[in-house]
PDB file with one MODEL, atoms N, CA, C and O in Angstrom:
MODEL        1
ATOM      1  N   MET A   1      73.958-100.689-106.193  1.00  0.00           N
ATOM      2  CA  MET A   1      75.581-100.865-106.331  1.00  0.00           C
ATOM      3  C   MET A   1      75.992-101.594-106.688  1.00  0.00           C
ATOM      4  O   MET A   1      75.568-102.561-106.057  1.00  0.00           O
ATOM      5  N   GLY A   2      76.836-101.983-107.590  1.00  0.00           N
ATOM      6  CA  GLY A   2      77.117-102.940-107.997  1.00  0.00           C
ATOM      7  C   GLY A   2      78.723-103.217-107.175  1.00  0.00           C
ATOM      8  O   GLY A   2      79.302-102.145-106.998  1.00  0.00           O
ATOM      9  N   ILE A   3      79.460-104.369-106.693  1.00  0.00           N
ATOM     10  CA  ILE A   3      80.281-104.842-105.835  1.00  0.00           C
ATOM     11  C   ILE A   3      80.834-106.177-106.074  1.00  0.00           C
ATOM     12  O   ILE A   3      80.187-107.222-106.131  1.00  0.00           O
ATOM     13  N   LEU A   4      82.169-106.026-106.217  1.00  0.00           N
ATOM     14  CA  LEU A   4      83.336-107.331-106.664  1.00  0.00           C
ATOM     15  C   LEU A   4      83.539-107.915-105.516  1.00  0.00           C
ATOM     16  O   LEU A   4      83.906-107.195-104.587  1.00  0.00           O
ATOM     17  N   ALA A   5      83.393-109.065-105.332  1.00  0.00           N
ATOM     18  CA  ALA A   5      83.830-109.565-104.110  1.00  0.00           C
ATOM     19  C   ALA A   5      85.574-109.560-104.089  1.00  0.00           C
ATOM     20  O   ALA A   5      86.081-109.414-105.201  1.00  0.00           O
ATOM     21  N   PRO A   6      86.391-109.686-103.086  1.00  0.00           N
ATOM     22  CA  PRO A   6      87.748-109.450-103.458  1.00  0.00           C
ATOM     23  C   PRO A   6      88.210-111.134-103.373  1.00  0.00           C
ATOM     24  O   PRO A   6      87.798-111.943-102.542  1.00  0.00           O
ATOM     25  N   ALA A   7      89.082-111.363-104.370  1.00  0.00           N
ATOM     26  CA  ALA A   7      89.557-112.385-104.218  1.00  0.00           C
ATOM     27  C   ALA A   7      90.708-113.311-103.283  1.00  0.00           C
ATOM     28  O   ALA A   7      90.918-114.522-103.207  1.00  0.00           O
ATOM     29  N   ASP A   8      91.440-111.907-102.507  1.00  0.00           N
ATOM     30  CA  ASP A   8      92.470-112.537-101.997  1.00  0.00           C
ATOM     31  C   ASP A   8      91.844-113.272-100.111  1.00  0.00           C
ATOM     32  O   ASP A   8      92.525-113.883 -99.287  1.00  0.00           O
ATOM     33  N   SER A   9      90.237-112.828-100.022  1.00  0.00           N
ATOM     34  CA  SER A   9      90.091-113.015 -98.940  1.00  0.00           C
ATOM     35  C   SER A   9      88.514-113.494 -99.144  1.00  0.00           C
ATOM     36  O   SER A   9      87.688-112.966 -99.889  1.00  0.00           O
ATOM     37  N   ALA A  10      88.330-114.625 -98.289  1.00  0.00           N
ATOM     38  CA  ALA A  10      86.724-115.141 -98.671  1.00  0.00           C
ATOM     39  C   ALA A  10      85.629-114.367 -98.091  1.00  0.00           C
ATOM     40  O   ALA A  10      84.933-113.540 -98.680  1.00  0.00           O
ATOM     41  N   LEU A  11      85.540-114.826 -96.548  1.00  0.00           N
ATOM     42  CA  LEU A  11      84.217-114.475 -96.035  1.00  0.00           C
ATOM     43  C   LEU A  11      84.420-112.795 -95.757  1.00  0.00           C
ATOM     44  O   LEU A  11      83.627-111.938 -96.147  1.00  0.00           O
ATOM     45  N   LEU A  12      85.674-112.540 -94.990  1.00  0.00           N
ATOM     46  CA  LEU A  12      85.896-111.428 -94.646  1.00  0.00           C
ATOM     47  C   LEU A  12      85.962-110.610 -94.971  1.00  0.00           C
ATOM     48  O   LEU A  12      85.709-109.647 -94.247  1.00  0.00           O
ATOM     49  N   GLY A  13      86.469-110.405 -96.692  1.00  0.00           N
ATOM     50  CA  GLY A  13      86.922-109.607 -97.930  1.00  0.00           C
ATOM     51  C   GLY A  13      85.172-109.268 -98.076  1.00  0.00           C
ATOM     52  O   GLY A  13      84.803-108.117 -98.309  1.00  0.00           O
ATOM     53  N   LEU A  14      84.245-110.329 -97.922  1.00  0.00           N
ATOM     54  CA  LEU A  14      82.825-110.237 -98.893  1.00  0.00           C
ATOM     55  C   LEU A  14      82.180-109.424 -97.989  1.00  0.00           C
ATOM     56  O   LEU A  14      81.693-108.389 -98.445  1.00  0.00           O
ATOM     57  N   VAL A  15      82.046-109.682 -96.646  1.00  0.00           N
ATOM     58  CA  VAL A  15      81.374-108.915 -95.549  1.00  0.00           C
ATOM     59  C   VAL A  15      81.940-107.206 -95.861  1.00  0.00           C
ATOM     60  O   VAL A  15      81.429-106.114 -96.110  1.00  0.00           O
ATOM     61  N   SER A  16      83.124-107.711 -95.692  1.00  0.00           N
ATOM     62  CA  SER A  16      83.677-105.578 -95.313  1.00  0.00           C
ATOM     63  C   SER A  16      83.201-105.044 -96.667  1.00  0.00           C
ATOM     64  O   SER A  16      82.849-103.876 -96.506  1.00  0.00           O
ATOM     65  N   VAL A  17      83.091-105.335 -97.605  1.00  0.00           N
ATOM     66  CA  VAL A  17      82.501-105.146 -99.193  1.00  0.00           C
ATOM     67  C   VAL A  17      81.007-104.358 -99.278  1.00  0.00           C
ATOM     68  O   VAL A  17      80.755-103.238 -99.724  1.00  0.00           O
ATOM     69  N   LEU A  18      80.028-105.465 -98.622  1.00  0.00           N
ATOM     70  CA  LEU A  18      78.934-105.850 -98.669  1.00  0.00           C
ATOM     71  C   LEU A  18      78.080-104.853 -97.279  1.00  0.00           C
ATOM     72  O   LEU A  18      77.035-104.213 -97.398  1.00  0.00           O
ATOM     73  N   ALA A  19      78.931-105.007 -96.032  1.00  0.00           N
ATOM     74  CA  ALA A  19      78.298-104.403 -95.141  1.00  0.00           C
ATOM     75  C   ALA A  19      77.926-102.786 -95.467  1.00  0.00           C
ATOM     76  O   ALA A  19      76.817-102.255 -95.413  1.00  0.00           O
ATOM     77  N   PRO A  20      78.950-102.312 -95.746  1.00  0.00           N
ATOM     78  CA  PRO A  20      78.497-100.583 -95.790  1.00  0.00           C
ATOM     79  C   PRO A  20      77.623-100.461 -97.172  1.00  0.00           C
ATOM     80  O   PRO A  20      77.534 -99.272 -97.477  1.00  0.00           O
ATOM     81  N   VAL A  21      77.167-101.042 -97.805  1.00  0.00           N
ATOM     82  CA  VAL A  21      76.113-101.186 -98.765  1.00  0.00           C
ATOM     83  C   VAL A  21      74.722-101.175 -98.459  1.00  0.00           C
ATOM     84  O   VAL A  21      73.839-100.501 -98.989  1.00  0.00           O
ATOM     85  N   ILE A  22      74.627-102.138 -97.393  1.00  0.00           N
ATOM     86  CA  ILE A  22      73.432-102.296 -97.193  1.00  0.00           C
ATOM     87  C   ILE A  22      73.192-101.371 -95.567  1.00  0.00           C
ATOM     88  O   ILE A  22      72.039-101.018 -95.324  1.00  0.00           O
ATOM     89  N   VAL A  23      74.253-101.041 -94.580  1.00  0.00           N
ATOM     90  CA  VAL A  23      74.245-100.032 -93.455  1.00  0.00           C
ATOM     91  C   VAL A  23      73.422 -98.786 -94.269  1.00  0.00           C
ATOM     92  O   VAL A  23      72.331 -98.314 -93.950  1.00  0.00           O
ATOM     93  N   THR A  24      74.209 -98.434 -95.320  1.00  0.00           N
ATOM     94  CA  THR A  24      73.980 -97.306 -96.020  1.00  0.00           C
ATOM     95  C   THR A  24      72.444 -96.880 -96.386  1.00  0.00           C
ATOM     96  O   THR A  24      72.009 -95.732 -96.476  1.00  0.00           O
ATOM     97  N   GLY A  25      71.582 -98.376 -96.616  1.00  0.00           N
ATOM     98  CA  GLY A  25      70.403 -98.376 -97.122  1.00  0.00           C
ATOM     99  C   GLY A  25      70.281 -98.711 -98.835  1.00  0.00           C
ATOM    100  O   GLY A  25      69.244 -98.614 -99.492  1.00  0.00           O
ATOM    101  N   ASN A  26      71.263 -99.013 -99.211  1.00  0.00           N
ATOM    102  CA  ASN A  26      71.516 -99.578-100.606  1.00  0.00           C
ATOM    103  C   ASN A  26      71.262-100.541-100.916  1.00  0.00           C
ATOM    104  O   ASN A  26      71.522-101.314 -99.994  1.00  0.00           O
ATOM    105  N   ALA A  27      70.661-101.303-102.175  1.00  0.00           N
ATOM    106  CA  ALA A  27      70.426-102.296-102.467  1.00  0.00           C
ATOM    107  C   ALA A  27      71.747-102.912-103.416  1.00  0.00           C
ATOM    108  O   ALA A  27      72.089-102.198-104.359  1.00  0.00           O
ATOM    109  N   ALA A  28      72.518-104.242-103.194  1.00  0.00           N
ATOM    110  CA  ALA A  28      73.556-104.430-103.822  1.00  0.00           C
ATOM    111  C   ALA A  28      73.503-105.741-104.713  1.00  0.00           C
ATOM    112  O   ALA A  28      72.852-106.732-104.381  1.00  0.00           O
ATOM    113  N   VAL A  29      74.266-105.649-105.897  1.00  0.00           N
ATOM    114  CA  VAL A  29      74.212-106.857-106.499  1.00  0.00           C
ATOM    115  C   VAL A  29      76.194-107.030-106.513  1.00  0.00           C
ATOM    116  O   VAL A  29      77.045-106.270-106.975  1.00  0.00           O
ATOM    117  N   LEU A  30      76.310-108.235-105.861  1.00  0.00           N
ATOM    118  CA  LEU A  30      77.330-108.373-105.374  1.00  0.00           C
ATOM    119  C   LEU A  30      78.081-109.414-106.730  1.00  0.00           C
ATOM    120  O   LEU A  30      77.222-110.097-107.288  1.00  0.00           O
ATOM    121  N   LEU A  31      79.263-109.566-107.194  1.00  0.00           N
ATOM    122  CA  LEU A  31      79.783-110.605-107.431  1.00  0.00           C
ATOM    123  C   LEU A  31      81.059-111.294-107.089  1.00  0.00           C
ATOM    124  O   LEU A  31      82.174-110.783-106.984  1.00  0.00           O
ATOM    125  N   ALA A  32      80.682-112.642-106.919  1.00  0.00           N
ATOM    126  CA  ALA A  32      80.950-113.379-105.910  1.00  0.00           C
ATOM    127  C   ALA A  32      82.694-113.444-106.477  1.00  0.00           C
ATOM    128  O   ALA A  32      82.857-112.918-107.578  1.00  0.00           O
ATOM    129  N   ALA A  33      83.691-113.910-105.955  1.00  0.00           N
ATOM    130  CA  ALA A  33      85.017-114.207-106.365  1.00  0.00           C
ATOM    131  C   ALA A  33      85.071-115.589-107.209  1.00  0.00           C
ATOM    132  O   ALA A  33      84.415-116.547-106.800  1.00  0.00           O
ATOM    133  N   ARG A  34      85.927-115.704-108.501  1.00  0.00           N
ATOM    134  CA  ARG A  34      85.672-116.804-109.076  1.00  0.00           C
ATOM    135  C   ARG A  34      86.523-118.355-108.736  1.00  0.00           C
ATOM    136  O   ARG A  34      86.508-119.497-109.196  1.00  0.00           O
ATOM    137  N   ASP A  35      87.221-117.627-107.682  1.00  0.00           N
ATOM    138  CA  ASP A  35      88.161-118.970-107.115  1.00  0.00           C
ATOM    139  C   ASP A  35      87.621-119.176-105.608  1.00  0.00           C
ATOM    140  O   ASP A  35      87.811-120.324-105.204  1.00  0.00           O
ATOM    141  N   LYS A  36      86.964-118.278-104.652  1.00  0.00           N
ATOM    142  CA  LYS A  36      86.057-118.825-103.725  1.00  0.00           C
ATOM    143  C   LYS A  36      84.705-118.277-103.445  1.00  0.00           C
ATOM    144  O   LYS A  36      84.424-117.471-102.559  1.00  0.00           O
ATOM    145  N   PRO A  37      83.781-118.899-104.443  1.00  0.00           N
ATOM    146  CA  PRO A  37      82.373-118.703-104.497  1.00  0.00           C
ATOM    147  C   PRO A  37      81.587-119.535-103.107  1.00  0.00           C
ATOM    148  O   PRO A  37      80.409-119.327-102.817  1.00  0.00           O
ATOM    149  N   LEU A  38      82.268-120.258-102.529  1.00  0.00           N
ATOM    150  CA  LEU A  38      81.517-120.924-101.514  1.00  0.00           C
ATOM    151  C   LEU A  38      80.792-120.386-100.316  1.00  0.00           C
ATOM    152  O   LEU A  38      79.684-120.722 -99.896  1.00  0.00           O
ATOM    153  N   PRO A  39      81.987-119.096 -99.637  1.00  0.00           N
ATOM    154  CA  PRO A  39      81.402-118.295 -99.034  1.00  0.00           C
ATOM    155  C   PRO A  39      80.438-117.451 -99.222  1.00  0.00           C
ATOM    156  O   PRO A  39      79.605-117.332 -98.323  1.00  0.00           O
ATOM    157  N   ALA A  40      80.307-116.604-100.523  1.00  0.00           N
ATOM    158  CA  ALA A  40      79.253-115.968-101.171  1.00  0.00           C
ATOM    159  C   ALA A  40      77.956-116.551-101.401  1.00  0.00           C
ATOM    160  O   ALA A  40      77.002-115.786-101.541  1.00  0.00           O
ATOM    161  N   ILE A  41      77.730-118.189-101.480  1.00  0.00           N
ATOM    162  CA  ILE A  41      76.564-118.855-101.606  1.00  0.00           C
ATOM    163  C   ILE A  41      76.181-119.295-100.252  1.00  0.00           C
ATOM    164  O   ILE A  41      75.043-119.674 -99.975  1.00  0.00           O
ATOM    165  N   THR A  42      76.967-119.247 -99.580  1.00  0.00           N
ATOM    166  CA  THR A  42      76.518-119.750 -98.247  1.00  0.00           C
ATOM    167  C   THR A  42      75.927-118.334 -97.755  1.00  0.00           C
ATOM    168  O   THR A  42      74.745-118.324 -97.411  1.00  0.00           O
ATOM    169  N   LEU A  43      76.598-117.255 -97.703  1.00  0.00           N
ATOM    170  CA  LEU A  43      75.943-116.132 -97.325  1.00  0.00           C
ATOM    171  C   LEU A  43      75.026-115.778 -98.010  1.00  0.00           C
ATOM    172  O   LEU A  43      74.536-114.743 -97.558  1.00  0.00           O
ATOM    173  N   SER A  44      74.446-116.202 -99.071  1.00  0.00           N
ATOM    174  CA  SER A  44      73.101-115.907 -99.881  1.00  0.00           C
ATOM    175  C   SER A  44      71.796-116.916 -99.455  1.00  0.00           C
ATOM    176  O   SER A  44      70.621-116.617 -99.668  1.00  0.00           O
ATOM    177  N   GLU A  45      72.288-118.268 -98.761  1.00  0.00           N
ATOM    178  CA  GLU A  45      71.439-118.745 -97.773  1.00  0.00           C
ATOM    179  C   GLU A  45      70.926-118.316 -96.496  1.00  0.00           C
ATOM    180  O   GLU A  45      69.873-118.560 -95.907  1.00  0.00           O
ATOM    181  N   VAL A  46      71.942-117.608 -96.215  1.00  0.00           N
ATOM    182  CA  VAL A  46      71.416-117.011 -94.532  1.00  0.00           C
ATOM    183  C   VAL A  46      70.847-116.178 -94.734  1.00  0.00           C
ATOM    184  O   VAL A  46      69.800-116.070 -94.095  1.00  0.00           O
ATOM    185  N   LEU A  47      71.222-115.050 -95.789  1.00  0.00           N
ATOM    186  CA  LEU A  47      70.175-113.830 -95.918  1.00  0.00           C
ATOM    187  C   LEU A  47      69.199-114.161 -96.340  1.00  0.00           C
ATOM    188  O   LEU A  47      68.208-113.431 -96.380  1.00  0.00           O
ATOM    189  N   ALA A  48      69.249-115.698 -96.886  1.00  0.00           N
ATOM    190  CA  ALA A  48      67.537-115.778 -97.285  1.00  0.00           C
ATOM    191  C   ALA A  48      66.372-115.954 -96.498  1.00  0.00           C
ATOM    192  O   ALA A  48      65.179-115.750 -96.723  1.00  0.00           O
ATOM    193  N   THR A  49      67.068-116.427 -95.423  1.00  0.00           N
ATOM    194  CA  THR A  49      66.242-116.748 -93.834  1.00  0.00           C
ATOM    195  C   THR A  49      66.433-115.682 -92.753  1.00  0.00           C
ATOM    196  O   THR A  49      66.069-115.689 -91.577  1.00  0.00           O
ATOM    197  N   SER A  50      67.140-114.708 -93.504  1.00  0.00           N
ATOM    198  CA  SER A  50      67.189-113.372 -92.452  1.00  0.00           C
ATOM    199  C   SER A  50      65.584-112.765 -92.141  1.00  0.00           C
ATOM    200  O   SER A  50      64.537-113.410 -92.193  1.00  0.00           O
ATOM    201  N   ASP A  51      65.778-111.202 -91.781  1.00  0.00           N
ATOM    202  CA  ASP A  51      65.009-110.747 -91.573  1.00  0.00           C
ATOM    203  C   ASP A  51      65.517-109.497 -92.677  1.00  0.00           C
ATOM    204  O   ASP A  51      64.888-108.461 -92.462  1.00  0.00           O
ATOM    205  N   LEU A  52      66.356-109.398 -93.624  1.00  0.00           N
ATOM    206  CA  LEU A  52      66.703-108.784 -94.974  1.00  0.00           C
ATOM    207  C   LEU A  52      65.559-108.296 -95.720  1.00  0.00           C
ATOM    208  O   LEU A  52      65.094-109.408 -95.471  1.00  0.00           O
ATOM    209  N   PRO A  53      64.841-107.841 -96.252  1.00  0.00           N
ATOM    210  CA  PRO A  53      64.010-108.152 -97.509  1.00  0.00           C
ATOM    211  C   PRO A  53      63.966-108.343 -98.722  1.00  0.00           C
ATOM    212  O   PRO A  53      64.214-107.290 -99.309  1.00  0.00           O
ATOM    213  N   GLY A  54      63.778-109.143 -99.375  1.00  0.00           N
ATOM    214  CA  GLY A  54      64.621-109.716-100.711  1.00  0.00           C
ATOM    215  C   GLY A  54      64.573-108.617-101.666  1.00  0.00           C
ATOM    216  O   GLY A  54      63.766-107.693-101.766  1.00  0.00           O
ATOM    217  N   GLY A  55      65.509-108.884-102.281  1.00  0.00           N
ATOM    218  CA  GLY A  55      65.896-107.660-103.968  1.00  0.00           C
ATOM    219  C   GLY A  55      67.086-106.781-103.125  1.00  0.00           C
ATOM    220  O   GLY A  55      67.759-106.015-103.814  1.00  0.00           O
ATOM    221  N   VAL A  56      67.390-106.857-101.599  1.00  0.00           N
ATOM    222  CA  VAL A  56      68.572-106.070-101.156  1.00  0.00           C
ATOM    223  C   VAL A  56      69.666-106.424-101.404  1.00  0.00           C
ATOM    224  O   VAL A  56      70.595-105.679-101.715  1.00  0.00           O
ATOM    225  N   VAL A  57      69.704-107.613-101.301  1.00  0.00           N
ATOM    226  CA  VAL A  57      71.261-108.203-101.572  1.00  0.00           C
ATOM    227  C   VAL A  57      70.891-109.450-102.677  1.00  0.00           C
ATOM    228  O   VAL A  57      70.108-110.345-102.360  1.00  0.00           O
ATOM    229  N   ASN A  58      71.620-109.393-104.152  1.00  0.00           N
ATOM    230  CA  ASN A  58      71.463-110.402-104.988  1.00  0.00           C
ATOM    231  C   ASN A  58      72.801-110.607-105.466  1.00  0.00           C
ATOM    232  O   ASN A  58      73.347-109.636-105.990  1.00  0.00           O
ATOM    233  N   ILE A  59      73.431-111.690-105.385  1.00  0.00           N
ATOM    234  CA  ILE A  59      74.650-112.423-105.482  1.00  0.00           C
ATOM    235  C   ILE A  59      74.682-112.931-107.153  1.00  0.00           C
ATOM    236  O   ILE A  59      73.653-113.433-107.603  1.00  0.00           O
ATOM    237  N   LEU A  60      75.439-112.838-107.709  1.00  0.00           N
ATOM    238  CA  LEU A  60      75.772-113.284-108.678  1.00  0.00           C
ATOM    239  C   LEU A  60      77.351-114.285-108.682  1.00  0.00           C
ATOM    240  O   LEU A  60      78.366-113.758-108.226  1.00  0.00           O
ATOM    241  N   THR A  61      77.388-115.397-109.109  1.00  0.00           N
ATOM    242  CA  THR A  61      78.565-116.210-109.136  1.00  0.00           C
ATOM    243  C   THR A  61      79.126-116.429-111.207  1.00  0.00           C
ATOM    244  O   THR A  61      78.436-116.585-112.214  1.00  0.00           O
ATOM    245  N   GLY A  62      80.220-116.354-111.056  1.00  0.00           N
ATOM    246  CA  GLY A  62      80.676-116.467-112.185  1.00  0.00           C
ATOM    247  C   GLY A  62      82.165-115.932-112.931  1.00  0.00           C
ATOM    248  O   GLY A  62      82.896-115.691-111.970  1.00  0.00           O
ATOM    249  N   ASP A  63      82.782-115.698-113.953  1.00  0.00           N
ATOM    250  CA  ASP A  63      83.690-115.250-113.937  1.00  0.00           C
ATOM    251  C   ASP A  63      83.636-113.294-114.203  1.00  0.00           C
ATOM    252  O   ASP A  63      82.853-112.732-114.969  1.00  0.00           O
ATOM    253  N   PRO A  64      84.449-112.759-113.535  1.00  0.00           N
ATOM    254  CA  PRO A  64      84.429-111.674-113.278  1.00  0.00           C
ATOM    255  C   PRO A  64      84.923-110.693-114.581  1.00  0.00           C
ATOM    256  O   PRO A  64      84.685-109.486-114.600  1.00  0.00           O
ATOM    257  N   ALA A  65      85.583-111.342-115.566  1.00  0.00           N
ATOM    258  CA  ALA A  65      86.498-110.961-116.191  1.00  0.00           C
ATOM    259  C   ALA A  65      85.138-110.921-117.698  1.00  0.00           C
ATOM    260  O   ALA A  65      85.363-110.370-118.776  1.00  0.00           O
ATOM    261  N   GLU A  66      83.639-111.743-117.292  1.00  0.00           N
ATOM    262  CA  GLU A  66      82.846-111.878-118.374  1.00  0.00           C
ATOM    263  C   GLU A  66      81.743-110.853-117.441  1.00  0.00           C
ATOM    264  O   GLU A  66      81.615-109.657-117.702  1.00  0.00           O
ATOM    265  N   THR A  67      81.343-111.221-116.848  1.00  0.00           N
ATOM    266  CA  THR A  67      80.204-110.579-115.978  1.00  0.00           C
ATOM    267  C   THR A  67      80.313-109.431-115.293  1.00  0.00           C
ATOM    268  O   THR A  67      79.243-108.987-114.878  1.00  0.00           O
ATOM    269  N   ALA A  68      81.557-108.639-114.978  1.00  0.00           N
ATOM    270  CA  ALA A  68      81.854-107.035-114.534  1.00  0.00           C
ATOM    271  C   ALA A  68      81.434-106.110-115.352  1.00  0.00           C
ATOM    272  O   ALA A  68      81.032-105.031-114.917  1.00  0.00           O
ATOM    273  N   SER A  69      81.461-106.349-116.436  1.00  0.00           N
ATOM    274  CA  SER A  69      81.329-105.429-117.886  1.00  0.00           C
ATOM    275  C   SER A  69      79.796-105.308-117.736  1.00  0.00           C
ATOM    276  O   SER A  69      79.136-104.353-117.327  1.00  0.00           O
ATOM    277  N   TRP A  70      79.519-106.160-118.043  1.00  0.00           N
ATOM    278  CA  TRP A  70      78.007-105.785-117.440  1.00  0.00           C
ATOM    279  C   TRP A  70      77.270-105.313-116.400  1.00  0.00           C
ATOM    280  O   TRP A  70      76.308-104.567-116.581  1.00  0.00           O
ATOM    281  N   LEU A  71      77.562-105.608-115.531  1.00  0.00           N
ATOM    282  CA  LEU A  71      77.330-105.308-113.938  1.00  0.00           C
ATOM    283  C   LEU A  71      78.083-103.622-114.391  1.00  0.00           C
ATOM    284  O   LEU A  71      77.396-102.611-114.247  1.00  0.00           O
ATOM    285  N   ALA A  72      79.049-103.563-114.750  1.00  0.00           N
ATOM    286  CA  ALA A  72      79.247-101.719-114.994  1.00  0.00           C
ATOM    287  C   ALA A  72      78.374-101.193-115.736  1.00  0.00           C
ATOM    288  O   ALA A  72      77.998-100.096-115.322  1.00  0.00           O
ATOM    289  N   SER A  73      77.832-101.594-116.813  1.00  0.00           N
ATOM    290  CA  SER A  73      77.129-100.474-118.028  1.00  0.00           C
ATOM    291  C   SER A  73      75.947-100.936-117.939  1.00  0.00           C
ATOM    292  O   SER A  73      75.232-100.906-118.941  1.00  0.00           O
ATOM    293  N   HIS A  74      75.382-101.565-116.507  1.00  0.00           N
ATOM    294  CA  HIS A  74      74.237-101.912-116.593  1.00  0.00           C
ATOM    295  C   HIS A  74      73.518-100.178-116.012  1.00  0.00           C
ATOM    296  O   HIS A  74      74.137 -99.724-115.049  1.00  0.00           O
ATOM    297  N   MET A  75      72.497 -99.407-116.458  1.00  0.00           N
ATOM    298  CA  MET A  75      71.861 -98.346-116.431  1.00  0.00           C
ATOM    299  C   MET A  75      71.109 -98.116-114.933  1.00  0.00           C
ATOM    300  O   MET A  75      70.655 -97.012-114.636  1.00  0.00           O
ATOM    301  N   GLU A  76      71.053 -98.912-114.310  1.00  0.00           N
ATOM    302  CA  GLU A  76      70.518 -98.416-113.092  1.00  0.00           C
ATOM    303  C   GLU A  76      71.138 -99.266-111.793  1.00  0.00           C
ATOM    304  O   GLU A  76      70.791 -98.982-110.647  1.00  0.00           O
TER     305      GLU A  76
ENDMDL
END
């Protein structure tokens, strides 16, 4: 599932959109907020050393205006 991290809240907003996807057994491609990417990058380091299987959470950084259209139009 493609997810856009909310720009108004840093870590709480990120976890609130990511947790339901993981709990239901789906893989996630998360696009980090442009203004506050540090919580997403830090979370990626935590997830890399956790027991979560590889590829379940994929985090992208960048400008959502440029990358959101690619994320939404991806066929898988």
